BADO-610352 format. One record per residue: x, y, z of N, C-alpha, C in turn; residue in three letters. Coordinates in steps of 0.05 Angstrom, whole numbers, plus 5000, padded with zeros to 4 digits. Example, Ala and Ser with C-alpha at 12.3 -4.5 7.8 and 13.67 -1.06 7.14 Angstrom:
BEGIN
526448865156524649105156526449345156ALA
525749555142527349795143525850015157SER
***
This chain:
BEGIN
501749765000500050005000501750255000MET
500750464988502350714986502950815014ALA
505350935018506051055043504151295048ASP
503551345073501751565080502851835070GLN
505551865070506752115061506152165031GLU
505651955016505251984987502352064981GLN
500652025001497852074995497152374996ARG
495552474978494552744981492952775007PRO
492953005019491453035044489653275042THR
487653285059485953515062484753495090ARG
483553715099482353725125480053545126ASP
479753385148477453215152474953385159ARG
472653285153470253435158469653425188LEU
469653655201469353675230466653555240THR
464553605226461853525236461653225241VAL
462953055226462752775231465052675249LEU
467252805248469452725265468752765295ASP
467252985300466653045327463952935337ARG
462552805319459952705326460052485346ALA
458152485364458152285387455352165391VAL
453552195371450852095374450751795371GLN
452751675357453051385353450651265339HIS
449551405319447551295302448751195276VAL
450651335266451951275241453551025242LEU
453250855222454750595221453250365233GLY
451350415250449850185262447950065241LYS
447249825246445349685229442449765235GLY
441850015230439150115236437150005215VAL
434849925225432749835206432050055187ASP
431249975163430550165143427950325151ARG
428150585150425950745159423550725141THR
423950655116421750625097420550345098ASP
421650165115420549895116417649875123GLY
416750005144413849985151412050075128PRO
412750285113411150385092410950175069ALA
413150035065413149835043411549585051LYS
411849495075410349245082407449285087VAL
406649545092403749605096402349695071THR
403949745050402849855025402550145024GLY
403350285045403250585045405050695024GLU
407350575019409250664998407950604971ALA
407750814954406550784928408650794907ARG
408750594889410450604866409050744843TYR
410450814822409450984801406750904791ALA
406350654784403850564772401550544793PHE
402250554818400350534840399350804849GLU
400451024841399651284850396751334841VAL
395051404860392251454852391951694833PRO
390151664814389651894795386751864786ALA
385152074791382352064784382052054753ASP
380251874744379451854716381851774698ASP
383751614709386151554694385551354671ALA
387151384650387151204627389551024629LEU
389650824613391950634613392950604585TYR
395650604583396850574556398450324554GLY
398450204530400149974524401650034498CYS
404249984498405950044476405449854453LEU
405649964429405649794404408549774397VAL
409549524393412349484388412849324362THR
415249374351416049254325416248954327ALA
415448814306415748524305417748434285THR
419448624276421748554259424148684272ILE
426548584265428948684277430448904261GLY
429648954236430949164220429149224197ALA
429049474189427349554166425949824171GLY
423449844161422050094163419050034163ARG
417550194178414650174177413650314152VAL
412050164136410850284112408050394118GLU
406550244135403850334141402950214167ALA
401150344180399950234205396950274203MET
395450054206392550054205391550034234ASP
390250244243389450254271386450214275CYS
384950154253382050144255381049924274LYS
382349684273381449464290382049524320ALA
384249674324384949744352382949954362ALA
382150144346380350344354377550244360GLU
376950004348374249884351374049714377ALA
376349674391376249524416374749684437VAL
372749564450371249714471373049824493PRO
372750064498374450194519376850344508GLY
377550304483379850444472379050734467VAL
380750924477380151204474381851334452VAL
384351244449386151364429388251164421ALA
388951184395391251034384393151244373VAL
395451274385397351484378399851354365ILE
400151414339402451304324403851514307THR
402651754306403651954286404652204299ASP
404852224325405952464337408952474332ASP
409952694321412752704314414752684338PRO
413552714362415252704386415452424397ARG
413952234385414051954396416951854394LEU
417951744416420751634416420751354403PRO
422651304387423051044377424850884395ALA
425951014415427650874434427851044459ASP
428750924481429051074506431551264503MET
431651464520433751644520434851664549VAL
437451674552438451704579438452004587THR
438452054612438252324622440652494614SER
442752374605445152514597445352564567MET
443552454552443652484522442452734513GLN
443152824489442053064477439353014465ALA
437853234460435153194450434853044424PRO
437053054407436752914382436852614384ASP
437152514409436952224413434052124409ALA
432152314409429352234403429052224373TRP
428651984363428451944334425651984323ARG
425552124301422952164288422651934267LEU
420151904259419651694238419551424250GLY
419551224233419250944242421250764230HIS
423750834229425850644222426050444244ASP
426350194237426549984257429549914261ILE
430349954285433149894292433549634307HIS
431349544319431549284335428749184339PHE
428548924343426048794349424948904376PHE
422348944378421149044402421249344405GLY
422249494385422349784386419549894388GLN
419150104405416550224408415750384384ALA
413250344375412250484351409850664357LEU
408550624379406150774386404950684412GLY
402650794418401350724443398350724439VAL
396950524451394150504451393150574480VAL
391250764481390350864507387450784511VAL
386850674535384150564539383350604568ALA
380850544574379750564600380850364620GLU
381950144609383249934626385749834612SER
387449724629389949614618389349384599TRP
387349224605386748984588385749074560GLU
384149284559383249394534385549514518ALA
387249654532389549774518391349564507ALA
391749344522393449124512392248994487ARG
389548944489388248824465388449004441GLU
388049264446388249454424390949454411GLY
393049454428395749454417396249204400ALA
395148974409395548734394394148744366ALA
392148914363390548924339391549144319ARG
393649294327394749484308396349324287VAL
395449364262396849214240398949394228ALA
401449274226403649424216404749294191VAL
405149444170406449344145409249444145ARG
411149264142413949334143415349304116TYR
417349454112419349394092421749264106ALA
421949014105423948864122426748914111VAL
428548984129431249034121433048804129GLY
435548814121437548604127438848684154GLU
438248534175439248594201441848474207GLY
443348614225445848504234445448384263ARG
444548144263443748024289445847854302PHE
447947784288450047614298452747754294ASP
453447944310455948094306458347914312PRO
460447954296462947804299464747964318ASP
464747884343466448024362469447984358LEU
470047774342472847724336473847914315ALA
472048044300472748234279471148484283ALA
471748644303470048874311470049094289PRO
467949254290467549474270469249714275ASP
469749774301471150024307472650004334GLU
474650164337476150184362474950404379GLU
474850364404473750574422475850794425VAL
475051044421476951264421477951344448PRO
480051504448481251594473479351774489ALA
477151874477475352044491473151884506THR
473251624504471251454517471551474547ALA
469451384562469551384591471951234602PHE
472451004590474850844597476450824571VAL
478351004567479851004542481850764540PRO
482850714516484950504513487450594529PRO
488750394540491250444555493550284543ILE
495550424535497950294525500350404540HIS
501650234557503750324574506250154570LYS
508450284565511050144559510649974534ASP
512649814528512549644504511349374512ASP
508749344509507449094517508548854501PHE
508748884475509548654459512348564466ASP
514148744471516948664479516848524506ASP
515448644526515348524552513948244551ALA
512048214534510647954531512447744519TRP
513847814498515547624484517847534501LEU
518847704518521247644533520647544562ASN
518147504568517447414595518047124599ALA
518547044624519046764632516546604629GLU
514246724634511646574634509546734619PHE
508046594603505946734587503246584590GLN
501146734595498446624596496846784575TYR
495246634559493746774537491146614532ASP
488946704541486446564538484146774531GLU
482046674519479846844510477246744525THR
475646934534473146884549470847024534PHE
468446944540466147074530463947094552SER
462547314552460247354570457847434553THR
455347354562452947404546451547664554PRO
449347714541447647944548446347894576ILE
446248094593444848074618442648294619HIS
440348224630438148414634438248534661PHE
437748804664437348924690434448904699PRO
433548674704430648614708429848664737ALA
428948914743428148984770425348874775ALA
424648834801422048724807419848914799MET
420149184804418149374795418549424766GLU
416549384749416849434720417249734716PRO
418049804691418450074683415650194677HIS
414850394692412150494691412050794697ALA
409950934686409751214689406751294691THR
406151484708403651624708404151914701LEU
402952014679403252294671400752444676ALA
400952684688398652854694399353134686VAL
397553254669397853534662395953714678TRP
396853934687395254144700395754404685ASP
394054454666394654684648397054614631GLY
399054774633401554724618403754594634ASP
403054524658405054394676404654094677ALA
406853954674406753664672408053544697LEU
406653354710407753204732407952914723THR
410352804727410952524718411752364742VAL
410052164749410851974769412051734754HIS
414551684758415851474742417851324758SER
418551084749420450914763423250984753SER
424651154767427251264757429351244779LEU
431851214771434051214790435151494795GLN
434651674776435851934779433852154772SER
433652354788431752574784433052814769MET
435452864774436653114765436453154734ALA
436852944719436752974690434052894678GLY
432352764693429952654682428052864672SER
427653074688425853294680426953424654ALA
429553464653430753584629430353404604LYS
430653144607430352954585427452954575ALA
425552954594422752964586422053224573ILE
422953444583422453704572423653724544ALA
426053624540427253624513425653454493SER
424653224502423153054485420453184476ALA
419353324495416653444490416953724479LEU
419353834478419954104468418454314484ASP
418654284511417554484529419554574549ILE
419054784563420954894582421154704606ASP
423554654616424054474638422654554663VAL
422154814667420754904691417854804692GLU
416854704669414054604669413854304674ARG
416154174680416253894684417253834713VAL
415653664726416453564753416453264752ARG
418553134761418552844762418652754791THR
417252534797417052434824417652134825LEU
419452054842420151774845420951734875SER
419051764893419751724921420351434929PRO
419251244914419750964920420250824892PHE
422450684890423050544866423750254873VAL
422450074859422749784865425049654850GLY
427449754853429749644840430349784814GLY
432849784807433649924782435849774767GLY
438149724781440349574770441549714745PHE
441249974743442150124720440150164699GLY
438149994697436050014676434350254679GLY
434150374703432450604707434050864710LYS
436550854701438151104699437151264674THR
435551134658434551254633431551334637SER
430751544624427851604621426751414599VAL
425051234606424051044587422051164568GLY
421751024545419851114525417051124536SER
416450954556413750954567413051224580GLU
415051364591414651624603413751834582ALA
415051834559414352024539411551954526ILE
411051704522408551624511406251704530TYR
406651664556404651734576404152034576ALA
406252194574405852484574404452584549ALA
405152474526403852544501400852464501ILE
400352214511397652114511395952274531ALA
397152344554395652504573394952774562ALA
396752894546396253164535393953134513ARG
394052924498392152894476389352824487GLU
389152664508386652584518385452764539THR
387152924551386253104572385752964599GLY
386752724601386452564626389152444635ARG
389452384660391952254669392251984654PRO
394651914648395151664633397451504647VAL
396951254651398951064662399850874640LYS
402450864636403650674617405750504632VAL
405450244628407350054640408349864619ILE
410949804619412049614601411649334613GLN
410849144597410648864605413548764608SER
413748534621416448424626417848364598ARG
416348264579417548204553418348464539ARG
416748674542417448924530419949044543GLN
420249014568422549114583425149004571ILE
425048754563427448624552428548774528ALA
426748914513427549064489427749364494TYR
425849464510425649754514427349864535GLY
428749694550430649784571433449684564VAL
435449864567438049784559439149544576HIS
440949384563441949144576444949154577HIS
446148964592449048934592449848774567ARG
451548874550452148734524453948494527PRO
453948324507455748104506458648214502ALA
460548054512463348134509465047894500THR
467247954488469347764482471947874492ARG
473247734510475547844525478047664522GLN
480147784513482747644512484447744536ARG
485347564553486847634576489647514573VAL
491647684574494547594573496047684598ARG
497347494610498847544634501647434631ILE
503647614632506447524630507847594656ALA
509447404666510747434691513647364689THR
515247434710517947334713517847064726ASP
520046944731520146674743518946654770ARG
518646884784517546884811514546954811ASN
513346964788510447014787509747304789GLY
511547484785510947774786510347874757ARG
508047994754507048074728508848294716ILE
509648244691511248434676509648564654VAL
507548414645505848524623502948414628ALA
501048594626498248524630496548634607LEU
495248444594493548524571490648444576GLY
488848634572485948574574484648714550HIS
484248564529483348674504480548564498ASN
478648744495475848674495474348764470ASN
472248624465470348704444467548694455ALA
465848874448463148884458461248984435THR
458749024442456649074422455049314430VAL
454249474409452349694412450949734386GLN
448549844387447049894362447850154350ARG
447150204326447750464313446450684328ASP
447850914329446651154340447051174370GLY
448450984382448950994411451950984416ARG
452851154436455751174440456651034465ASN
454750924482455750794506457250534498PHE
459450504512461150264507461650144535VAL
461049884537461549744562464449774570GLU
465149894593467949934600469249684613PRO
469649484596470349214605472849214623VAL
474849364615477349354630477649554652HIS
475349674660475449884680476649784706PHE
475949544715477049444740479949364738GLY
480849314714483549214710485649434712THR
484849674709486649904706488549924730ILE
487549894754489149934778489449684796HIS
488349454788488149234806490749094811LEU
492249024790494648864793497049014780TYR
499348944790501849064779502448964751GLY
504649064741505549004714506049264699GLY
508549314693509349574680508149604652ALA
508249384636507249404609504349324609ALA
502749494596499749444597498549504570ARG
496649334562495049374538492249314546SER
490649534550487949514559486149654539LEU
484649514523483149634501480349504499THR
478549664486475949564480475249644452THR
474049464437473049524410470149474409SER
468849564387465949554386464949434360LEU
462949264362461549164339458649284339SER
457649354315455049464313453049244306ARG
450649264316448649054311445849164314ALA
443949024303441149094307440148954331ASN
441349034353440548934380439149174395HIS
437549124415436649344432439149484444PRO
438649724454440849894465442149754488THR
444849764488446349684512447049924528SER
447249894555447850114572448950024598GLY
449150204617450350144643448449984660ALA
449349744667447949554684449649504709VAL
448549444731449949414756452749314754ARG
454649474762457649424760458449434730SER
457749644715458649654687461749634687PRO
462749464669465549424667466549194684GLY
466449244710467449044729465948784729GLU
463248794726461748544727462548354705ALA
462848454680463848284658466748244659SER
468248464665471148444664472348254684GLY
471348264709472448084729471747784725THR
469547744710468847464704471147334688MET
472447494671474747384655477347424670ALA
477847664680480547724692481047544716LEU
479047514734479447364759479547064754GLU
478346964733478746674726481546644713VAL
482346844697485046824685487146834707ALA
486747004728488747004750488946744764MET
486546604767486546344780488046144763ASP
487446144737488645954719491645994716GLU
492446254715495346314713496846224738ALA
495646274761496746194787497345894787ALA
495345744778495745444778498045364760GLU
498145484736500345414717503045494728ARG
503045704745505645784757506245624782LEU
504345454791504745304815504545474841GLY
502845684839502445864862499545844871LEU
499245884898496545914909495346174897ASP
492746174890491446404878491746654895PRO
491646634921491846864938494846964937ILE
496646784938499546854938500247004912GLU
499146904890499647034864498647314864PHE
496247354875495147624876496847794895ARG
497647684918499247824937501947924924ARG
503147754909505747834896505348054876ARG
502948104867502448304846500648524857ASN
500648564883499248794896501049044892GLU
500049244877501649484871501749674895PRO
503949824897504250024918502850284910GLN
502850344884501350574872500050464847VAL
498450624834497150534810499250454789SER
499050214779501050124758500550264732PRO
498250394728497650524703498450814703THR
497950964724498651244723500451344746ASN
501251154764503051224785501851384808GLY
499251424808497951574829497651404854LYS
497751534878497451374903494451304906PRO
494051084922491351004928490251154952PHE
487651164954486451244979486651024999GLY
484550945011484750705027484550455009THR
486150265015486350014999487049785018ARG
485049635027485349425046485049155033LYS
485849135008485448874993486948645005LEU
489448695014490948465026489648375052LEU
488548565067487148485092484648335085GLN
483248395063480848245055481647965048CYS
483947925034484847655028485347495054TYR
486847625072487647485097485247405114ASP
483447595119481147535136479347335123GLU
478947365097477247175082478346905082GLY
480946875077482246605077482046475104ALA
482446625125482346515152479546425160SER
477646605154474846545162473646315145ALA
474446295120473246105102474545825104PHE
476845815116478345555117479745495091GLY
480945695079482345665053484545455056TRP
485745435079487945245082487144955079ASN
484544905079483444625075483044565046ARG
483444765029482944725000485144544988ARG
484344344973486244174958486944324932ASN
489444394927490044544903489744364878PRO
489744104881489443924858486443884852ASN
485543964829482643944823481543664822PRO
479043634829477643384826478343174847GLY
479543254869480443054889478643024912GLN
476843204917475143184940472243104932GLN
471342884944468642774937467042724962ARG
464442754958462442674978460342514962GLU
460642254960458942094943459242164914GLY
457042244901457142324873457842624869ASP
458342754891458943044890461843104892TRP
462843264874465543364873465543634887LEU
467343674906467443914922469844084916ILE
469544344914471744524908471444794920GLY
473644934924473645214933474945394912MET
473945644911475045844894474946124906GLY
476546304897476546574907477046764884MET
476447014889476947224869476947494883ALA
478347684871478347954881475948104871ALA
475148314885473048494878474048774877ALA
473148934857474049214855471749364842VAL
471349604852469449794840470550074843ARG
470850214820471750484821469850664837GLY
470950854852469351034869469451304858ASN
467151444857466851704845465551904865PHE
466352154863464852364876463352524855THR
460652524857458952654837457652884850VAL
457353104836456153344847453353284859GLU
452953384883450353334897449753564916ALA
447253624919446353834937444253724955ARG
444153824980442053744999441553975018ALA
439054015024438354225044437554095070THR
438654195092437954095119436854335134VAL
434554295147433254495163432854395191ARG
434054535211433654475239431254635248LEU
429154485254426554615260426454725289GLU
424654895295424455035321423854825343THR
422654595336422054395357424454205362ASP
426754265349429054095353429253865334GLY
427353825316427553615296428953725271SER
429553555252430953645228429653515203ALA
429853645181428853545155431053575135THR
431653365120433653375098432153325072VAL
432653485053431353475026433453465005GLU
433153274986434853254963433353074943THR
433953114917432352944898433552664894ASP
435352584912436452314912434152114912MET
434651874902432551654901433451434919THR
431351274926431851024941430750784925ASP
432550634913431750414896431750144911ILE
431350164937431549934954434249904968GLY
435850114966438550104976438850215005THR
436850365014436950475040437550765043GLY
436950915021437651205020436251355043THR
433651295047432251435069433751405095TYR
434651165100435851095126438551225130THR
440251205110442951315113442951615114ILE
441151755100440952035102440052115130LEU
438051965141437252015168439551985187MET
441151775183443351715202445451945201GLN
446152035177448052245174447252495189ILE
444752575184443752825197443452785227VAL
442452565235442152515264444952515277ALA
446852385265449552385276450752655277GLU
450552805255451953065253450653275271ALA
448053255275446753465291446053365320LEU
446853115326446453015353443452975359GLY
442052855341439152825345438452525346LEU
436352455361435352185360434252125331PRO
434451875323433751805295430851885289ALA
429051855307426251905302425652205298GLU
427552375303427152665300428152775273GLN
428952595254429952675229428052585207VAL
427052765190425352695168426952725142LYS
426552535124427952525098425852555076VAL
426352745058424652785035426352765010VAL
425752574992427352524969425652464945ILE
426852414922425352314899423652514885GLY
424352764884422752984873424653174858ASP
424253204832426053374817425953674826SER
423953754841423854034851425854074875ASP
426953854885428653874908431553924898LEU
433453994916436154044907437253794893PRO
438653854871439553634853441853474866ALA
441453204865443553034877444552854855SER
446152654864447552484845445852274832ALA
443652194846442051974836443251714844GLY
441651494841442551224848443751094824SER
446251074823447650944801450650974805GLY
452150784794455050804795456350774822GLY
454750704842455650674870456550944881SER
455851164868456551424878454351564893PHE
451851464892449651604904449851644934GLY
450551434948450551444977452651644987ALA
455151604977457351774986456952064979GLY
455952114955455552394946453352524960SER
450952394963448652524976449052565006SER
450252365019450752405047452952615053THR
454752645034456752855037455453125036SER
453553165017452153415015450653465040ALA
449253265051447853305076449653375099ALA
452053235100453853295122454953575120ALA
455453675096456353955092454254145101LEU
451754095096449654265106449554275136ALA
449854035148449854015178452154175190CYS
454454165176456754315186456054615188GLU
454754715168454054995168452155065192GLN
450254875196448354915219449854895245ILE
451854715247453354695272454954955277ALA
455955075256457355325259455555545269GLN
453055545259451055745268450455705297THR
450155455305449555395334451755485352ILE
454255425342456555505358456655805362ALA
456055955341455956245343453856345362ALA
451456215361449356295380450056245409LYS
451856035413452655985441455056155449MET
456256285429458656435434461056265439GLY
461156035425463255835429464655795402ALA
467155705404468655625380467455365369ALA
467455345343466255105330467654845340ARG
470254865343471654615351471154535379GLU
469854705394469154635422466254555426ASN
464854535403461954475405461454175401LEU
459854065418458953785415455853785414THR
454753635395451853615393451053325399LEU
449253305419448453035427445753045441GLN
444052845433441352815445439753065446ASP
439853215424438253465421439253695437GLY
441853675446443053895461445653985449HIS
446354235454448954335446450654365471ALA
453154265470454854255493457354405487ILE
457954615501460454775498460854965521ALA
463255015527463855215549462555145575GLU
462654875581461454775606458454835608ASN
457154855585454254895585453054675568ARG
450654585575449154385560446254495556ARG
445754595531443354745526441654605505VAL
439054575510437254455489437354615464PRO
437354475441437354615415434854795412LEU
432654715423430254875421430655145435THR
432155145456432655395471434555575454GLU
436555455442438555605426437255725402ILE
435455585389434155675365432355915370LEU
431155915394429556155402427156195382GLY
425955985372423656015355424356065326GLY
426856055318427656095291429055845280GLU
428055735258429355505246431855585232ALA
433755395230436255445216436455255192VAL
436955365169437155205144439755265130GLU
440755045117443255075102443154865079ALA
444554945058444854755034447754665033GLU
448154405031450754295027451154224998GLY
453554274988454254234960456854064959HIS
456453814953458753634951459653614922ALA
462153604917463253584890466053484891LYS
467053394868469853304867471753534872ALA
473853484887475853684893478553614880GLY
480653764886483253704876484153424884ASP
483353344907484253074917483152854900HIS
480852904886479552704870481352614847THR
482552794834484252724811487152664819SER
487752714844490552664854491052384864ALA
488952224867489351954877487251764864HIS
487651514868485851304858484051224881VAL
481451244876479551164896477850924886SER
477750714901476250474893475350324919SER
473350174916472449984937473649714929SER
474249544949475549284944474249064960TYR
474948824953473948604968475148334959GLY
474448124973475347854966472947674970ALA
472347514949470247314949471347034953HIS
469946874968470646594972468146424968PHE
468446214953466046044947466845754949ALA
464845594959465145294959462745184943GLU
463345014924461244894907461444584909VAL
459144474902458944184898457944144870ALA
459243974855458443904827457843614825VAL
455543544815454743264813456243144790ASN
457742924797459442804777457942654755ALA
455342604760453642464740452142654723VAL
450942864734449243044719450543314712THR
452643384726453943644721452543874737GLY
450543814753449144024768451044154787GLU
450844414789452544564807450944684830VAL
451844644854450644764877452744924892ARG
452245184895453945344912453245294941VAL
455145204957454545114984454845345004ARG
456745515000457145745019458845955005ARG
458546205013460246415003460846605026MET
463146735023464046945041465247165025LEU
464447415032465647655021466747835042GLY
469247925039470348115058470948375042VAL
470148605052470148845036471249095050PHE
472549265034473649515042471949725028ASP
470149865042468450055030468650325044VAL
470850385057471050625072469250625096GLY
468050855104466150865125463650705119ARG
462950525136460450375133458250545145VAL
456450645128454350835137452150685152LEU
451450445144449450285157450149985153ASN
450849845173451849575170449749385157ARG
447249435164445149265154444649305125LYS
444249565116443749615088446149555071THR
448649615081451049555066451349255061ALA
450849095083450948805080448948715060ARG
446448825060444448735042445248795013SER
446449025008447249084981449448894971GLN
451448844988453548664981452648374977LEU
450948284995449748024993448247994967LEU
446648194960445048184935446948174911GLY
449048314912451048304890452248034888GLY
452847904910454047644909452047434897MET
449447464904447547284892447347334862VAL
447547584854447547644825450047514812TRP
452247514826454647384815454247084811GLY
452846954829452146674826450446634801ILE
448346814799446546794775447946844749GLY
449747044749451247114725453046884716SER
454246744735456046524727454646264720MET
452346224732450945964728448545964711LEU
447146194709444546204696444146404674HIS
444746654680443846874663445046874635GLU
443346874614444246864587441946944568ASP
441847204561439747294544440547234515ALA
439047064502439746954476438147084454ILE
439547184433438247314410438047114387ILE
435747084375435446914352436947054329ASP
438946924318440747034298439347084271LYS
436846974268435447014243433647264244ARG
432647324268430647544270431447774288THR
433347734305434047944325432147934349GLY
430547734351428647714374429947564397GLN
429447654421430347504444428747244446PHE
430147024451428946764454427646744482VAL
428946884501428046854529427747134543ASN
425747284535425447554546423747584571PRO
423547364586422047374612423247184631ASP
422247194656423447034677422746734674PHE
421046664655420546384650422946244638GLY
424446394622426746274608429346414613GLU
429246664621431746804629432046754659TYR
433846574666434046474693435846644710HIS
434846724733436446864753436646684778VAL
438446754795438746594819436246614837ALA
435146384845432846384863433746304891ALA
431846294909432646234937434245964938HIS
433345774923434745514924437545524914ALA
438245734898440945764888442745914906ASP
441646054925443146224943443846074968ALA
446446034973447345884997447546075021PRO
448245975044449046155066451246335057PRO
450846595060452846795051453546975075ILE
456147005079457147175101458447415089GLU
457847645100459047905091460648025115VAL
463148095110464748225130465948485119ARG
466548665138467748925130470448955144PHE
472249075129474749185140474549485137ILE
473849615158473049895156475350085162GLU
475750265144477550495148476350735134GLU
475750935149474451175137476351295116ILE
475451335093477051445070476451735068ASP
478251895081477852175082478452315055ASP
479452155036479952265009477752204990LEU
475952024997473751954979471652174976ALA
470752264999468752475000468352565029ASN
466652755034466352855061465152655080GLU
463752455070462652255088464752035094ALA
466952025079468851815083468051535073GLY
465951525057464851275048465551225019ALA
465950975012466350884984464050724975LYS
463850674949461650534937461250254947GLY
458750174951458049914961456349754941VAL
454349884929452249734915453149554893GLY
455249624878456049454856458449294862GLU
459749324885462149184891461648884895LEU
459348814907458748534912458648364888GLY
457748494865457548344840460148304826ASN
462148464833464748454819466348224831SER
467048034814468647814822467247574835GLY
464647614842463247394855462947154837ALA
462147204812461846994793464446844787GLY
466646994786469246864781469946684804ALA
469346754829469946584852468446314849ALA
465946324839464346084835465645914813VAL
466446044791467645894768470245774777ALA
471845904793474345794802473845564821ASN
471745574837471145354854470245114838ALA
468745164816467844944799470244804787ILE
472244954778474644834768476144674789TYR
476344784812477644634834476244374841ASN
473544374838472044134843472243924821ALA
472444014796472143834773474543814755THR
476244014754478444014735477544114708GLY
475044204705473944304680474044604681VAL
475444724662475645014661473845114638ARG
471745264645469945384626470645674623VAL
470745774597471346054592469146194577ARG
467146044568464846164555462546154575ASP
461846374586459946384608457146424598PHE
455046324613455146204640456245924639PRO
456945814662457845544665455445364669VAL
454445264647452045084648452944794647THR
451244614655452044334659453044204633LEU
451944294610452744174585455644234579ASP
456744454591459544524586461344374605LYS
460144254626461744104645461843804640LEU
459543694630459243404629461543264615LEU
462343364592464343214576467043184590ALA
467543374608470143374621470243264649GLY
467943174660467843084688469242814689LEU
470642774712471942514716469942294720PRO
470642044714468741824717467941784746PRO
465541694750464541654777465841424789VAL
***
């Protein structure tokens, strides 16, 4: 790890350093829990609206071409149908992310992928709208689609301006050719859906020229702008509301086409309109994690120290979209090696849009990299942990910058001890329990940490309670709870005296839920607001700020303990905190880290894989809430199991249609697939990450988890699979005889 003298420094935030309320960090129950289990919490489609209509999207049944004509007479004749809208020039042919320009809304009806939205049928009931949509007759001019892209021969290289640009450091080819040891293998990962439990849905309501949109969104700050751009109206006329969101996984970082259709239909009919995408429609209308092809090259000296590291990737995107899966993102700073070749190329296809899905880059990238590290370690005759230990860098091997907190070695040590790694037989296929082959595997976890601009207003009320307001969202991650904890801790208040108001675009703009930056950024903004309030209280007491302690609704300074209500004197105190990246952000490398351990049993007769237990040990800076952080990491680990064993969205190469666009055939990990899972923390407050000292949690658990399972399968069977997921058909041929 980098020496402390090498690390950039800045003053720590006083308000949290001096806090003594002891609310922050505890496993506090989620404050929104009672509302959710009683039904008081309303999701977008459940929000009451008088005289509401229901809309169902009309979607393309070809994968490439153009609409020549649409006959809507049969749809209009369905009892209950109020309107069939297919000719409004503002109708989106595809969803738009909140960060894209207005020209992302396509006019006309060119078909870019199967399932593309073409119009909406609006009716008195959802059933009538669905029947009407099914009766819209569309005549197509069928085009020649590119449904089976050749990732081995990509169309274009990703430019240096990309989010994760290509990295070429030192002479990779020379270091590779002259190395004592060379590893060179290719891996593939399939399309993954960000299939949240709550479908993508919107209720649009007009009041004169003002539009209110209740929608299932991960981010508020850009949503109103995106909707205003699509409708060509002033953004001040648009308000978006998402106080409760039933999961997102990246898929709800975009304003979906259903939101624009609902707004247009509500304007045309003069009534509120609810539009919801069916599960099958979501497979096409919501962006997915694209397929990848990854070549991993590891060259070492005779002692197993990496001298050259190559991670060269190819992925897929449709025409007109610039997002590129940042496959080698996690590789940039994870392991040593002076010579580096980290690149991504792109193939174009008539597939639905690909976009950021939980752990973009690391989820796919670690599936290959961490299996490659396991395989290279075995060929070198090294324990997988020892191989990683030998290649733990002191500073970033890519840019030479120092790390913030980096407890990866401690994660290895604690995980190995707790999991019983010393009992693992390094020779694969040697441990049996009847027909079951038993094996252990491990992998590293990494997720880049970001500070994103965020604002929050905190108001200390005259009765001694506090309210925090920000447009941050809670997608099931615990935002309500951690914001409460931050304010309660910083102002010395009991938890029940803090009210949290979020999910409204009229509130101060925050980071939104995505990229694992939401918690750290929004709580930092709240903490900064609390610091201003603390300074005001200190001034009212005539005390220096550094001598002020806030606890149990009292201010303590200068040998006085005064109730906050008395200090306020009938006047509330309000402040806005503004968190943003500082000089320290670009001066060091900030990431969350972890180590996954898995034990599996593989049936020697059928090839069935059962994950028997898992352990994850994580370095996430300050743990804001042990219960919600554990839940996020555990959920990511379960996703890792599903990614490695089940998830595989298959496109019919003849039509561009998904073969399995629902949970009937797109298999995710169920309760029976999830073993006992233990989550541990190695906590060190990262004062360089942000004002809250916290690093990203939500996506870290998914990074490397699948690779740990794959490595355990190899240790159990001796069968190495590189084309994921690891299904039993890929294991059967190589299993040892019973």
